[in-house]
N, C-alpha and C positions, 0 to 999 in steps of 0.2 A: 506358235512362235517359231517352230523349226523352219517353216517356209520363208519367214522373215529372216532368219539367220542365213539361209542359203543366198537369198538375194543380197543381203548385206555383205556377205562374204565374196560374192561375184563383184560387187562394186569395189571392194577392197583389193581384189585381184587386179582390176583394171588400173587402180591407182599405183599399186606396187609394181606392176609391168611398166607403167609410164615412167616411174622414177628410175627403175633399173635400167631401161632402155635408154634413157637420157644420160645416165652416168656412163654406161658401157659403150654406147654407139654414138653419142652426141646427137641422136635423132629424136626430136621432140614429137612423138605421136600424140594424136588428138584423142585421148582416151578419157578425158574428164567428162565429156557429155555421157558416155557409157557408164562411168562410175556414178554419176549422179542419177542416171536412169535407174540403175540397180539399188542404189542407196535409198532413194525415195520410194521405190516399189517395196523395199524391205521395210522401211520406216512406216509406210502406210499399212502394210500387212500386219506389222507388229502393233500399230495402234488399234487396229480393228480387234486383234486378239486380246489386247489389254481391255478395250471397251467392253468386250464380252465377259471378261473374268473379274475385273476389279469392282469395288464398291466405292472406294474413296477416290476422288478426283477423276471420275468417269468422264466428266465433261472436258477435262484437260487432255484426256487420251483422244477425244474426238477433235479437239483443236489441233493436236499433233498429227493426227491422220489428215486433216484438212490441209495443214501446211506442207505435209509430205506430198499431197496431191498437187499442190501449187508448184512445188519444187519439181515434181515429176513432169508437169506440163513444161516448165523451163527447160528441163533435159530433153524432152521430146523435140522442141524447137531446135535446140542445139544439135541433137542427133540428126534431125531433118536437114539442116544445113550441111552437116558432115557427109551425109549420105549422098546429097546432090552434088558434092564436090567442093563446097566452100570449106576451107580449112579455118576452123573458129580462131586459132591463135594468130592468124595473119593480119597485117595492117589493112588489107583491102576487104576484110570481111565486113558485111553490112552491120549497121548499128543494132539491129535486132539481135544479133548474135551476142554482143556484150550484154544487152539487156537480158537475154535468155540465161546467160551465166549468173548474172546477178539474182534473177528469180530462182535459178537452181540452187545457188549457194544459200540465199536467205531461207528458202523453203526447207533445205536440208538441216541447216543448223538450228533454226527456230523449232523445227519438228523434233530434233533430237533433244533440245531443251525441254520442251513439253513432255515428251515421252520419258525423258531421263527423270523428271520430277515425279511423274506417275509410278515408274519403276522403283525409285528410291523409297517413296512414301509407302507403297503397298508391298514392298520387298518381293517383287515379281521376278527377280533374278536372285539366284541363292547366295547367301553369305555377302561377302564384300563385293561380288560382281554387281550387285544393285547399284553401286556408285559408278560403274564404268561409263555409262552413257553421259553423265555429268563430268566426269573426269576427262573423257575424250574431248569435250568442249573446252575444258580448262587447259588441257595439254596442247591444243592445236597451235596456238601462237608460239609457246615455247618450242615446239617441234620446228617451226619455220625459223626461229632464232638460232636454234642449235645447228640446223642444217645450213643456214646462211653463214654462221661463223665458221663451220669446218670448211665449206666451200671457199670462203674469203681466205681462210688460212692457207689453203693450198693453191689459191688463185684460180679457181674454176667456178664459173657461174653455172655451168651444167651440173656440177657435183652439188652445189648449194641447192639448186631447184630439185635435181633428181633425189638427193638424200631427203629432203623435206617431204617430197611426194611419196617415196618409198616408206618413210617412217609413218606418214599418214595412212598408207595402206596397211601397215602392220597394226596400228592402233584400231582401224576399223575391223581387221581380221579377228583381233581380240574381242571386239563387240560381237561379231558374228558367232564366235565360239561361245561366248557367254549366253547368247540368246538360244543356241542350239542345246546348250546344257539345261536350259530352264525347264524342259519337258513339261511336267504338270505343275511346276512351281507357280506359274501364273494363275492355273486354275485353283490353286490352294490359297491364293492371295485373298486378303480380306478387304 
């Protein structure tokens, strides 16, 4: 689970960096494909660890891993376009880029839902941390509402977007931290 935690944290760092750079420099860097790349790699790795260690809902851990793999493919397509010089956030980006973002997002969040249910049910993360994956899903829309309200209040779309992205990065950082603390908690899960 610790390898999964590192990958999730790297994705969180990408999202946090994107948000902070947008607020501070008004420069919208294309880091979402990289965040998705690391998040889905981490979720897939975590799903494999869960599948190996849990007894209840083992099939759902496999579904979560499969969904993370689908999200990973979407992120690879987006990263591929980015590496070849196509900026995904521009209007002239091919339709495949938008589709890759949709696949990336759907794979990430559906995988997090499946894995979150397995973690909560099997107590694979210690104490209240077991609710963090599902809490992250529940908090995502409020994060964007709060970021948007603050940005609107000060009259800056970059602050609205950047703050939402930075807070998302912080939330995923907490998930990475919780996963890193699991140690043998997943091995002791029933």
